DRENNUTOR-461611 format. One record per residue (C-alpha): chain; x, y, z. Coordinates in Angstrom, 1 decimal. Example, Ala and Ser with C-alpha at 12.3 -4.5 7.8 and 13.67 -1.06 7.14 Angstrom:
BEGIN
 c     c1     c2     c3
 A   12.3   -4.5    7.8
 A   13.7   -1.1    7.1
This chain:
BEGIN
 c     c1     c2     c3
 A  147.5  111.2  101.1
 A  148.5  113.1  103.8
 A  146.6  111.4  106.6
 A  147.9  108.7  106.2
 A  151.9  110.3  106.0
 A  152.8  109.9  109.7
 A  150.8  106.8  110.1
 A  153.4  105.3  108.1
 A  156.5  106.4  110.3
 A  154.9  105.0  112.8
 A  154.5  101.2  111.0
 A  157.8  102.2  110.3
 A  159.0  102.0  114.0
 A  157.1   99.2  114.4
 A  160.4   97.0  113.4
 A  162.4   99.1  115.7
 A  165.6  100.1  113.8
 A  167.2  103.3  113.0
 A  169.6  102.3  110.3
 A  170.3  104.6  107.5
 A  170.1  102.8  103.5
 A  171.6  105.1  101.0
 A  168.8  105.2   98.1
 A  168.9  105.2   94.8
 A  166.6  106.8   92.2
 A  165.9  103.5   90.9
 A  163.6  101.9   93.0
 A  163.1   98.5   91.1
 A  167.2   98.5   91.3
 A  166.7   98.8   95.1
 A  164.2   96.0   95.4
 A  166.4   93.6   94.0
 A  169.5   94.3   96.1
 A  167.7   94.3   98.9
 A  166.1   91.1   97.9
 A  169.1   89.3   97.2
 A  171.5   90.6   99.5
 A  169.3   90.5  103.0
 A  170.9   87.7  105.1
 A  168.9   88.6  107.9
 A  164.6   88.4  107.4
 A  163.9   91.3  109.7
 A  166.5   93.3  108.7
 A  165.3   92.2  104.6
 A  162.3   93.3  106.0
 A  163.0   96.4  107.3
 A  165.3   97.6  104.8
 A  162.4   96.8  102.1
 A  159.6   98.7  104.0
 A  161.8  102.0  104.2
 A  161.8  101.8  100.5
 A  158.5  100.9  100.6
 A  157.5  104.0  102.7
 A  160.0  106.4  100.4
 A  158.1  105.2   96.4
 A  154.8  105.9   98.2
 A  155.8  109.6   99.6
 A  157.0  109.9   96.1
 A  154.1  109.4   95.1
 A  155.3  105.8   93.1
 A  152.8  103.4   94.9
 A  153.4  101.0   92.1
 A  156.5  100.3   93.5
 A  155.6  100.6   96.9
 A  153.2   98.1   96.2
 A  156.1   95.6   95.0
 A  158.3   96.0   98.3
 A  155.1   95.9  100.7
 A  154.1   92.6   99.0
 A  158.0   91.3   99.5
 A  157.9   92.8  103.2
 A  154.7   90.6  103.6
 A  156.8   87.2  102.5
 A  159.2   87.8  105.3
 A  157.9   89.5  108.1
 A  153.8   90.1  107.6
 A  152.3   92.2  109.9
 A  149.4   94.7  110.9
 A  151.1   97.8  109.5
 A  152.3   96.3  106.5
 A  149.0   95.2  105.5
 A  147.9   98.6  106.4
 A  150.8  100.8  104.1
 A  149.7   98.0  101.3
 A  145.9   98.6  101.2
 A  147.1  102.5  101.4
 A  149.0  102.1   98.7
 A  146.1  100.2   96.4
 A  143.4  102.8   97.4
 A  146.2  105.5   96.0
 A  145.9  103.7   92.9
 A  142.4  103.6   92.9
 A  142.8   99.9   93.6
 A  140.0   99.3   95.8
 A  139.6   95.2   95.4
 A  143.1   94.9   96.4
 A  143.1   97.6   98.9
 A  139.8   96.0  100.5
 A  141.3   92.8  102.0
 A  144.4   94.0  103.0
 A  142.8   97.2  105.0
 A  140.5   93.7  106.7
 A  143.9   92.2  107.6
 A  145.1   95.3  109.2
 A  142.2   95.5  111.4
 A  141.7   91.7  112.1
 A  145.4   91.8  113.5
 A  145.3   94.8  115.4
 A  142.0   95.6  116.2
 A  142.9   98.3  118.6
 A  144.5  101.2  115.8
 A  141.8  103.6  115.5
 A  143.9  104.4  111.4
 A  143.3  101.3  110.7
 A  139.6  101.7  111.2
 A  139.7  105.0  109.1
 A  141.5  103.5  106.4
 A  139.0  100.6  105.8
 A  136.3  103.1  105.8
 A  137.6  105.2  103.3
 A  137.8  102.2  101.6
 A  134.3  101.3  101.9
 A  133.3  104.9  101.0
 A  135.0  105.0   97.8
 A  133.7  101.9   96.6
 A  130.1  103.5   97.6
 A  129.8  100.5  100.1
 A  128.2  103.3  102.8
 A  126.6  100.7  104.7
 A  129.9   99.1  105.4
 A  131.9  102.5  105.9
 A  128.9  103.1  108.4
 A  129.9  100.1  110.2
 A  133.3  100.7  110.5
 A  133.2  104.5  111.7
 A  130.9  103.3  114.5
 A  133.4  100.7  115.3
 A  135.2  103.4  116.0
 A  133.0  105.0  118.1
 A  132.6  103.1  120.5
 A  136.4  102.3  120.6
 A  136.8  106.5  121.1
 A  133.8  108.3  122.0
 A  135.8  111.3  121.7
 A  136.7  110.9  117.4
 A  134.5  113.9  116.3
 A  135.8  112.9  113.0
 A  134.8  109.5  112.7
 A  130.6  111.7  113.9
 A  131.2  113.4  110.9
 A  131.8  111.4  108.3
 A  129.1  108.7  110.0
 A  126.7  111.8  109.8
 A  128.0  112.5  106.5
 A  126.9  109.0  105.0
 A  123.3  109.2  107.0
 A  122.2  112.4  105.5
 A  120.7  110.9  102.4
 A  119.0  108.1  103.6
 A  118.9  108.6  107.2
 A  118.2  111.7  108.0
 A  117.2  111.7  111.1
 A  120.1  109.3  112.1
 A  122.4  112.1  110.7
 A  120.5  115.0  113.1
 A  121.5  112.6  116.2
 A  125.0  112.3  115.3
 A  125.3  115.9  114.7
 A  123.7  116.4  118.0
 A  126.2  114.0  119.7
 A  129.0  116.5  118.2
 A  127.2  119.5  119.9
 A  127.2  117.9  123.3
 A  131.2  116.8  123.1
 A  132.2  120.4  121.5
 A  129.6  122.2  122.1
 A  127.9  125.1  119.5
 A  129.3  124.8  116.3
 A  128.7  126.8  113.2
 A  128.7  124.3  110.6
 A  127.3  121.1  112.4
 A  124.4  123.4  113.3
 A  123.3  124.8  110.1
 A  123.8  121.0  108.4
 A  120.9  120.2  111.1
 A  119.0  122.9  110.4
 A  118.7  122.2  107.0
 A  118.0  118.9  107.8
 A  115.1  119.4  110.0
 A  113.7  121.8  107.5
 A  113.9  118.7  104.3
 A  111.9  116.6  107.1
 A  109.5  119.5  107.6
 A  110.2  119.7  111.1
 A  110.4  123.8  111.0
 A  110.3  124.3  114.6
 A  113.1  122.1  115.1
 A  115.1  124.0  112.2
 A  114.1  127.5  114.3
 A  115.9  126.2  117.1
 A  118.9  125.1  115.5
 A  118.9  128.4  114.1
 A  118.4  130.2  117.3
 A  121.6  127.9  118.3
 A  123.7  129.5  115.7
 A  122.5  133.0  116.4
 A  124.1  132.5  120.1
 A  127.7  132.3  118.2
 A  126.6  135.3  116.0
 A  123.9  137.1  117.6
 A  124.4  140.2  115.3
 A  123.7  138.4  112.0
 A  120.4  139.4  110.3
 A  120.4  136.7  107.9
 A  120.0  134.3  110.3
 A  117.7  135.9  112.4
 A  115.5  136.3  109.0
 A  116.4  132.1  108.2
 A  114.8  131.5  111.8
 A  111.7  133.9  111.4
 A  111.3  131.9  108.1
 A  111.3  128.6  109.6
 A  109.1  129.5  112.3
 A  106.7  131.3  110.0
 A  106.8  127.6  108.3
 A  105.7  125.7  111.3
 A  103.0  128.2  112.1
 A  104.8  129.8  114.8
 A  104.0  133.0  114.5
 A  104.5  134.8  117.4
 A  108.2  133.7  117.6
 A  108.5  134.6  113.6
 A  107.2  138.4  114.8
 A  109.6  139.0  117.6
 A  112.8  137.3  115.5
 A  111.8  139.6  112.7
 A  111.4  142.8  115.3
 A  114.8  142.1  116.7
 A  116.4  142.7  113.0
 A  114.1  146.0  113.0
 A  115.3  147.2  116.3
 A  118.8  147.3  114.9
 A  118.3  148.2  111.1
 A  114.6  150.0  111.1
 A  115.3  150.2  107.8
 A  115.6  146.8  106.1
 A  113.2  146.7  103.2
 A  112.9  143.1  103.1
 A  112.4  142.5  107.4
 A  109.5  144.8  106.6
 A  108.7  142.6  103.9
 A  108.6  139.4  105.9
 A  107.0  140.9  108.6
 A  104.3  141.7  106.3
 A  104.4  138.2  105.0
 A  104.1  136.7  108.7
 A  100.8  139.1  109.0
 A   99.2  138.0  105.8
 A   99.8  134.1  107.5
 A   98.3  135.3  109.9
 A   95.2  136.9  108.0
 A   95.8  140.2  109.6
 A   95.5  142.4  106.7
 A   95.4  145.6  108.6
 A   99.1  145.0  110.1
 A   99.9  143.6  106.8
 A   98.9  147.1  104.9
 A  101.2  149.0  106.9
 A  103.9  147.4  106.3
 A  103.5  147.2  102.7
 A  102.2  151.4  103.0
 A  105.7  151.8  104.6
 A  107.5  150.3  101.6
 A  105.7  151.9   98.9
 A  105.8  155.5  100.5
 A  109.4  155.5  100.9
 A  110.8  157.6   98.4
 A  114.5  156.1   98.7
 A  113.6  152.9   97.6
 A  114.3  152.1   93.8
 A  111.2  151.7   91.3
 A  112.8  148.5   90.6
 A  112.8  146.9   94.4
 A  109.5  148.0   94.2
 A  108.5  146.2   90.8
 A  110.7  142.7   92.6
 A  108.3  142.9   95.8
 A  105.2  143.2   94.0
 A  106.4  140.7   91.4
 A  107.3  138.5   93.8
 A  103.3  138.5   95.5
 A  102.4  137.8   92.1
 A  104.4  134.9   91.8
 A  103.2  133.3   94.7
 A   99.8  134.1   94.2
 A   99.7  131.0   91.9
 A   99.9  128.8   94.9
 A   98.1  131.0   96.9
 A   95.4  133.2   95.2
 A   94.7  135.7   98.7
 A   97.9  137.0   97.6
 A   96.4  138.4   94.3
 A   94.9  141.5   95.6
 A   98.7  142.2   97.5
 A  100.3  142.5   94.3
 A   97.6  144.2   92.4
 A   97.4  147.0   95.8
 A  101.5  147.1   94.7
 A  101.0  147.9   91.6
 A   98.5  149.8   91.2
 A   99.9  152.4   94.1
 A  103.2  151.7   91.5
 A  101.6  153.0   88.2
 A  100.0  156.2   90.0
 A  104.2  157.3   90.1
 A  105.4  156.2   87.2
 A  104.5  155.0   83.4
 A  107.0  152.0   83.6
 A  106.4  149.2   81.1
 A  107.0  146.7   83.5
 A  104.2  148.2   86.0
 A  101.5  147.5   83.4
 A  102.4  144.1   82.1
 A  101.9  143.1   85.4
 A   99.0  144.8   85.8
 A   97.6  143.0   82.7
 A   98.2  139.5   84.0
 A   96.4  140.8   87.1
 A   93.4  141.4   85.1
 A   93.8  138.2   83.2
 A   93.9  135.9   86.6
 A   90.2  139.1   87.1
 A   89.4  137.1   83.8
 A   89.3  141.2   83.0
 A   89.9  140.7   79.6
 A   89.1  144.4   78.0
 A   91.4  145.8   80.9
 A   94.4  142.8   80.4
 A   94.8  143.8   76.8
 A   94.7  147.9   77.5
 A   97.6  147.5   80.0
 A   99.3  145.2   77.1
 A   98.7  147.9   74.9
 A  100.3  150.7   77.3
 A  103.3  148.2   77.7
 A  104.3  147.5   74.4
 A  103.5  151.3   73.6
 A  106.2  151.9   76.4
 A  108.7  149.3   75.9
 A  108.3  148.0   72.1
 A  111.6  146.8   72.4
 A  111.7  144.5   74.9
 A  110.5  141.0   75.3
 A  111.9  139.5   78.3
 A  108.9  140.5   80.6
 A  106.6  138.7   78.2
 A  108.7  136.0   77.6
 A  108.6  136.0   81.7
 A  105.4  136.1   82.3
 A  104.0  134.2   79.3
 A  106.5  130.9   80.9
 A  105.0  131.8   84.4
 A  101.8  131.1   83.4
 A  103.2  128.2   81.5
 A  104.6  126.6   84.1
 A  101.7  126.7   86.2
 A   99.5  125.0   83.7
 A   97.6  128.3   83.3
 A   97.5  127.5   79.6
 A   94.9  130.0   78.1
 A   96.5  132.9   80.1
 A  100.0  132.1   78.3
 A   98.3  132.1   74.9
 A   96.4  135.2   75.9
 A   99.8  137.1   77.0
 A  101.7  135.4   74.3
 A   99.5  135.9   71.7
 A  100.0  140.4   72.5
 A  103.8  139.5   72.6
 A  103.9  138.0   68.9
 A  102.5  141.1   67.5
 A  105.7  142.9   68.8
 A  108.0  140.3   68.3
 A  107.1  137.5   65.5
 A  110.5  136.5   64.8
 A  111.5  135.6   68.2
 A  112.1  131.7   69.0
 A  110.8  132.2   73.0
 A  107.4  133.7   72.2
 A  106.7  131.2   69.1
 A  107.6  128.2   71.4
 A  105.9  129.5   74.5
 A  102.7  130.1   72.5
 A  102.8  127.5   70.4
 A  103.0  125.0   73.6
 A  100.5  127.0   75.3
 A   97.6  126.0   72.3
 A   99.2  122.5   72.1
 A   98.3  121.7   75.6
 A   94.8  123.0   75.3
 A   94.5  120.9   72.4
 A   94.5  123.4   69.8
 A   96.6  121.9   67.8
 A   95.9  123.5   64.1
 A   95.9  127.1   65.7
 A   99.8  125.8   67.7
 A  100.9  124.4   64.4
 A  102.3  127.4   63.0
 A  103.9  129.0   65.9
 A  105.8  125.2   66.5
 A  106.9  125.4   63.0
 A  108.5  129.1   63.4
 A  110.2  128.1   66.5
 A  111.7  125.3   64.7
 A  112.8  127.1   62.1
 A  114.3  129.7   64.8
 A  116.3  127.0   66.3
 A  116.3  123.9   64.8
 A  118.4  122.5   67.4
 A  116.3  123.2   70.0
 A  115.2  119.7   71.8
 A  111.7  121.2   73.2
 A  110.6  123.0   70.0
 A  111.4  119.4   67.9
 A  109.3  117.6   70.0
 A  106.5  119.8   70.3
 A  106.5  120.2   66.9
 A  106.2  116.4   66.6
 A  104.1  115.9   68.6
 A  101.5  118.7   67.3
 A  101.8  117.0   63.8
 A  101.1  113.5   65.3
 A   97.8  115.0   66.7
 A   96.8  116.1   63.8
 A   97.5  112.7   61.9
 A  100.6  113.8   60.0
 A  102.6  111.2   61.3
 A  105.5  110.7   58.4
 A  106.4  114.2   59.1
 A  105.9  113.8   63.1
 A  108.4  111.4   62.8
 A  111.1  113.1   61.5
 A  111.1  115.9   63.9
 A  110.8  113.6   66.5
 A  113.8  111.8   65.4
 A  115.7  115.2   64.9
 A  115.0  115.9   68.5
 A  115.5  111.8   69.7
 A  119.1  112.6   68.4
 A  120.0  115.8   70.6
 A  118.4  113.8   73.6
 A  118.3  109.9   73.6
 A  117.2  109.2   76.6
 A  113.9  111.4   76.7
 A  111.6  108.8   77.4
 A  108.4  111.1   76.9
 A  109.9  111.6   73.4
 A  110.5  107.9   73.0
 A  106.8  107.1   74.3
 A  105.4  109.6   72.0
 A  106.9  107.9   68.8
 A  105.8  104.8   70.3
 A  102.0  105.9   70.0
 A  102.7  107.2   66.7
 A  104.1  103.6   65.1
 A  100.9  101.8   67.2
 A   98.9  104.3   64.8
 A  100.2  102.9   61.6
 A  100.6   99.8   62.6
 A  104.6   99.3   62.6
 A  104.7   96.9   65.2
 A  107.9   95.6   64.8
 A  109.3  100.0   65.1
 A  106.2  100.2   67.9
 A  107.7   97.5   70.1
 A  111.5   99.0   69.5
 A  111.0  101.9   70.9
 A  108.8  101.1   73.5
 A  111.6   98.5   74.4
 A  114.2  101.0   74.5
 A  112.3  103.2   76.3
 A  111.8  101.0   79.5
 A  115.8  100.1   79.6
 A  116.0  103.6   80.4
 A  113.0  103.6   82.5
 A  111.3  100.2   83.5
 A  109.3  101.3   85.9
 A  107.8  104.4   83.5
 A  103.9  104.3   84.0
 A  103.0  105.9   80.8
 A  105.5  103.9   78.9
 A  104.0  100.4   80.5
 A  100.5  101.3   80.2
 A  100.8  102.7   76.4
 A  103.1   99.6   75.5
 A  100.5   97.3   77.9
 A   97.8   98.6   75.4
 A   99.2   98.1   72.4
 A   99.8   94.3   73.0
 A   96.3   94.1   74.3
 A   94.9   95.2   71.2
 A   97.0   92.7   68.7
 A   96.2   90.4   71.5
 A   99.8   89.1   71.7
 A  102.3   88.4   74.8
 A   98.9   89.0   77.2
 A  100.8   87.8   80.4
 A  103.3   90.6   79.3
 A  100.7   93.0   78.9
 A   99.2   92.5   82.7
 A  102.9   92.7   84.3
 A  103.3   96.2   82.7
 A   99.4   97.1   83.5
 A   99.9   96.3   86.9
 A  102.9   98.3   86.9
 A  101.5  101.4   85.5
 A   98.7  101.3   88.3
 A  100.8  100.7   91.4
 A  102.2  104.3   90.3
 A   98.9  105.9   89.8
 A   96.1  103.7   90.9
 A   93.6  106.6   90.2
 A   94.5  107.3   86.5
 A   91.2  106.1   84.7
 A   94.0  105.1   80.8
 A   95.5  103.1   83.0
 A   92.3  101.8   84.8
 A   91.1  100.7   81.7
 A   93.8   99.3   79.9
 A   94.2   96.6   82.6
 A   90.4   96.0   82.4
 A   90.8   95.7   78.4
 A   93.8   93.8   78.8
 A   91.7   90.9   81.3
 A   89.2   91.4   78.9
 A   91.6   89.9   76.1
 A   92.2   87.1   78.7
 A   88.7   86.0   78.8
 A   89.2   87.3   82.4
 A   85.6   89.1   82.3
 A   84.7   89.9   85.9
 A   87.9   91.5   86.8
 A   87.9   92.9   83.7
 A   84.2   95.0   84.3
 A   86.3   95.8   88.0
 A   88.7   98.1   86.4
 A   86.2   99.6   83.6
 A   84.0  100.5   86.0
 A   86.4  102.1   88.2
 A   87.8  103.9   85.2
 A   84.5  105.4   84.2
 A   83.5  106.2   87.7
 A   86.5  108.7   88.2
 A   86.9  110.2   84.2
 A   83.5  109.4   82.3
 A   83.7  112.0   79.7
 A   85.8  109.6   78.0
 A   83.8  108.1   75.0
 A   86.3  105.0   74.5
 A   85.9  104.1   78.5
 A   82.4  104.0   78.5
 A   82.7  101.6   74.8
 A   85.1   99.2   76.5
 A   82.9   98.8   79.5
 A   79.9   98.0   77.2
 A   81.9   95.6   75.7
 A   82.7   93.7   78.5
 A   79.0   93.8   80.1
 A   77.7   92.4   76.3
 A   80.7   89.6   77.1
 A   78.9   88.7   80.9
 A   75.5   87.7   79.0
 A   74.4   91.7   80.2
 A   73.3   92.5   77.0
 A   71.0   95.1   77.4
 A   73.0   96.9   80.4
 A   75.8   96.8   77.5
 A   73.5   98.7   75.0
 A   72.7  101.5   77.9
 A   76.6  101.8   78.0
 A   77.4  101.8   74.0
 A   74.6  104.5   74.3
 A   76.6  106.7   76.9
 A   79.6  106.2   74.7
 A   78.1  107.1   71.5
 A   76.8  110.8   73.4
 A   80.4  111.4   74.1
 A   81.2  110.8   70.4
 A   78.2  111.4   67.9
 A   80.3  110.2   64.9
 A   81.4  106.7   66.2
 A   80.3  104.7   63.3
 A   81.5  101.2   65.3
 A   79.1  102.9   68.0
 A   76.5  102.5   66.4
 A   76.6   99.4   64.6
 A   76.5   97.6   68.0
 A   73.5  100.0   68.9
 A   71.8   98.8   66.3
 A   72.2   95.2   66.4
 A   72.6   94.9   70.4
 A   76.2   93.0   70.5
 A   79.7   93.7   70.2
């Protein structure tokens, strides 16, 4: 509001009169008196404009609108349209504010304030492209309007970051290096993957604050990500020059050496950190833990983590050290050593579950399900009633298709926390894998009561209803999921396959199958689905094309080979079809339907 109050005074002066008027507390009464007693339209307009300005200043925008609208009848002008647009904006009546702001600009195309108001209204209405056009016009009128540059750059940040950087650089050329501008540029450049440019922007920040170690470390990080290791080392050395005991700087220096594959130099930095007696044990463990976590992305860091914890282990009996050494042994496939370390960790801290949960969760999040299960099997011996331990163990087993093993742990997790949607949905899904569909539906619906827009949950429920041949519920669930996310590849694929199996709505099924393929063109299941849709439509050549690609991508699934054989049979290639069915039978030896096709030589 304050942004435009000064402007109201300017508009007031446009009417060229300094007459005072007694103001009553009742604005509506004042409005009526002015309207009836004004002998001269100019004076009446001025008086009503004054009343409108006073009402606006008091925050009574509804009354202000009444005055300004009547002024327009007496003496229309750009300033009146501007004032009216403001009052509408303050009431969030954008559909009324916009045409009045446009009219103000039309009548006076040189007034920057009018453009600013129009830009703000567009921005409030989420019409950012229009707002950007208006801001560009402001800049064309006044190339030094820094506020317009700022607003324009902010608009472009989300959808045109390169353009935003260009505008921020224009600001820098006008006002010189500015902290906020350079930091935004650095962040945008980093988001675009231009780490060299980001480092350069941070270096400009360093010229503003040359003794800021945080900035120097940030520049070093960007240099390292740009593979400019020489510059990264120089920047970190600048930090160590003024603060030689900065442990974080030593760690960063070691990481740069590792990136260069300079193991000897990196080892010296690690030795420095580990040999410092004044560095707390917790700090050393955090450093080792950070390398262990990063080893999931870069396996060459695992020996560094092992070196850290092995060295620390000589001087301490801390349970966390044992825990990480056990985890490292798991990654090295040394299960006996891992179990010994885990046993020691349990004995040293039988009361502490956090480390186990953190470690198991870390393995699970990185899709190392065997390792997660191994760790959590150790943990559950000491913490059988812990919700998180049961949940992570159950999830890890379920992800490895060990549904029967997973079931009791997931059931325990649900009993411990019956309102947790993850536990409910995992238990429901696992029940469905074991063909306990009615119970699975019960728990999945409980999960949906908590997270009704969870498309994955709806998809699982749709599959169960499909398996039960409850088509009404199946279609209803899939349609509900598509309303939430119409482009979801899995939902489109599964619904398309369900329709194709029933032989109905095949055109609709084809559209959905194409959506799934467009999202994941090398997904063998999706390729099989679109092939099967074409098969049901009698388009056997197209069906063969997709089915053939599917088995080439993943030849381990019996149903993909069976479908290909069915298609080949329809194309008149009976001997080829039998050979393909035999491949399918090798992968699913108990498939009676396949055996019958092979024996009869027909689909």
